[in-house]
C-alpha positions in Angstrom: -82.3 -98.9 -41.4 -80.7 -95.5 -41.3 -78.6 -96.3 -44.3 -81.6 -97.0 -46.5 -83.5 -94.0 -45.2 -80.7 -91.6 -45.8 -80.1 -93.1 -49.3 -83.8 -92.7 -50.0 -83.4 -89.0 -49.3 -80.3 -88.8 -51.6 -77.7 -88.8 -48.9 -74.6 -91.0 -48.4 -75.0 -92.5 -45.0 -71.2 -92.9 -44.3 -70.6 -89.2 -45.1 -73.5 -88.2 -42.9 -72.2 -90.4 -40.1 -68.7 -89.0 -40.4 -69.9 -85.4 -40.6 -71.9 -85.9 -37.4 -68.9 -87.6 -35.6 -66.6 -84.8 -36.8 -69.0 -82.1 -35.6 -69.7 -83.8 -32.3 -66.2 -85.1 -31.3 -63.6 -84.2 -33.9 -63.4 -88.0 -34.5 -62.2 -88.5 -30.9 -63.7 -91.6 -29.3 -62.5 -90.3 -25.9 -64.2 -86.9 -26.2 -65.8 -85.6 -23.0 -67.8 -82.4 -23.1 -68.0 -79.9 -20.2 -71.7 -81.0 -19.9 -70.8 -84.7 -19.6 -71.5 -85.9 -23.1 -69.2 -88.7 -24.1 -67.6 -90.4 -27.1 -67.8 -90.1 -30.8 -71.5 -89.2 -30.8 -71.3 -87.0 -27.7 -74.2 -88.7 -25.9 -75.3 -87.7 -22.4 -75.5 -90.5 -19.9 -79.3 -90.0 -19.7 -79.6 -90.4 -23.5 -77.5 -93.6 -23.3 -79.8 -95.0 -20.6 -83.0 -93.9 -22.6 -81.7 -95.6 -25.8 -80.7 -98.8 -24.0 -84.0 -99.1 -22.2 -86.0 -98.3 -25.3 -84.3 -101.2 -27.1 -84.6 -103.5 -24.1 -80.9 -103.6 -23.5 -79.1 -103.9 -20.1 -77.9 -100.6 -18.9 -75.9 -100.3 -15.7 -76.5 -96.8 -14.3 -73.2 -97.0 -12.5 -71.4 -97.8 -15.8 -68.4 -95.6 -16.5 -69.4 -94.4 -20.0 -65.9 -93.0 -20.6 -64.5 -96.5 -20.1 -67.1 -97.9 -22.6 -66.0 -95.4 -25.2 -62.3 -96.1 -24.6 -62.7 -99.9 -24.9 -65.5 -100.2 -27.4 -66.8 -97.4 -29.6 -69.8 -99.5 -30.9 -72.3 -98.8 -28.0 -71.7 -95.1 -28.5 -71.9 -95.2 -32.3 -75.0 -97.5 -32.2 -76.8 -95.3 -29.7 -76.0 -92.2 -31.8 -77.1 -93.9 -35.0 -80.3 -95.1 -33.4 -81.0 -91.6 -32.1 -80.5 -90.1 -35.6 -82.6 -92.8 -37.2 -85.5 -92.0 -34.7 -85.1 -88.3 -35.5 -85.3 -89.0 -39.2 -88.4 -91.2 -38.8 -90.1 -88.4 -36.8 -89.6 -85.9 -39.7 -89.7 -88.4 -42.6 -92.5 -86.7 -44.6 -90.9 -83.2 -44.3 -88.9 -81.8 -47.2 -86.2 -80.8 -44.6 -86.3 -84.2 -42.9 -82.5 -84.7 -42.8 -81.8 -81.2 -41.6 -84.4 -81.4 -38.9 -83.1 -84.8 -37.8 -79.6 -83.3 -37.5 -81.0 -80.2 -35.7 -82.9 -82.6 -33.3 -79.7 -84.5 -32.7 -78.2 -81.3 -31.4 -81.0 -79.4 -29.9 -83.8 -82.0 -29.3 -86.9 -82.9 -31.2 -89.1 -80.8 -28.9 -87.2 -77.7 -29.9 -87.5 -78.5 -33.6 -91.2 -78.9 -33.2 -91.5 -75.6 -31.3 -89.4 -74.0 -34.1 -91.7 -75.3 -36.7 -94.7 -73.8 -34.9 -93.0 -70.5 -34.6 -92.0 -70.6 -38.2 -95.6 -71.1 -39.3 -96.7 -68.0 -37.3 -93.8 -65.8 -38.3 -93.1 -66.8 -41.8 -89.4 -67.3 -41.1 -87.5 -70.5 -41.8 -87.8 -73.0 -38.9 -84.1 -73.1 -38.2 -84.1 -69.3 -37.4 -86.2 -70.2 -34.3 -83.6 -72.7 -33.0 -80.9 -71.8 -30.4 -77.8 -70.3 -31.9 -75.8 -73.5 -31.2 -78.2 -75.5 -33.4 -78.4 -72.7 -36.0 -74.6 -73.0 -36.4 -74.5 -76.8 -36.0 -76.8 -77.8 -38.9 -74.9 -75.8 -41.6 -71.6 -77.1 -40.1 -72.7 -80.7 -40.4 -74.0 -80.1 -44.0 -70.7 -78.4 -45.0 -68.7 -81.4 -43.5 -71.1 -83.7 -45.3 -70.6 -82.0 -48.7 -66.8 -82.2 -48.2 -66.8 -85.8 -47.2 -69.2 -86.8 -50.0 -66.8 -85.4 -52.5 -64.2 -87.8 -51.2 -66.6 -90.8 -51.4 -64.3 -93.1 -53.3 -60.9 -92.0 -52.0 -58.8 -94.4 -50.1 -59.4 -92.4 -46.9 -63.2 -92.8 -47.2 -62.9 -96.5 -48.0 -60.7 -96.9 -44.9 -63.1 -94.8 -42.8 -66.0 -97.0 -44.0 -64.4 -100.0 -42.3 -64.0 -98.0 -39.0 -67.2 -96.0 -38.9 -69.5 -98.4 -40.8 -73.0 -97.6 -39.6 -74.3 -100.8 -41.0 -72.3 -102.6 -38.3 -74.0 -100.6 -35.5 -76.4 -102.9 -33.7 -77.5 -104.1 -30.3 -78.8 -107.7 -29.8 -82.0 -107.8 -31.9 -81.8 -104.2 -33.0 -79.9 -102.8 -36.0 -79.4 -99.2 -37.0 
C-alpha cells in the first residue's frame, strides 16, 4: 500500500498525508474550491468518478460530493490516497518519485511527463517546467512534511494518526 511505498522511500506516510491535506484544504473536510474541488483532498467530481469506476465501486453521478465530505470523510481521503498511490507507482523508479507524485497530484501526471521531457532537452530541473501553482505546491508540501515529521511522536501527531490514518482508507476490496 501507500504506507509501505512511502516508508520504502524514507517517508513517514502520516506526515505526508497530513501535509497534503493541509496544503489542499487547510484540514477542512468541508473545503470547496472555486473550481469545484471538494473535501480534505480537494478532488474534482470527475476525479472522484474516475477513482470509483477504476476500483469498481458504485458512483452516483448525481451524488452531492459536499454532503459526502460533511458526513463521511473516508471516501474523500481514500480517493485522494489512491490517487497519490497511483502517482507514486507511476514514478516509482525515479529518484524524485515522491516529489513527482506530489506534483502530479496537483498538476496531473501528463504535465509531469511533459516537464520531464522538457527538462531533458533544456537541462533544467523538471519542476521548473511545471505551472507556477505546482512549482509552489511541491516545496510547500515538503516544508509542511518536514515540520510534521519533526512532531512525529507528539500527542498531537498521535491524535492525528487516529483521525487521518491512511491505513484505514479503503473501499470494498481495495485498500490504499
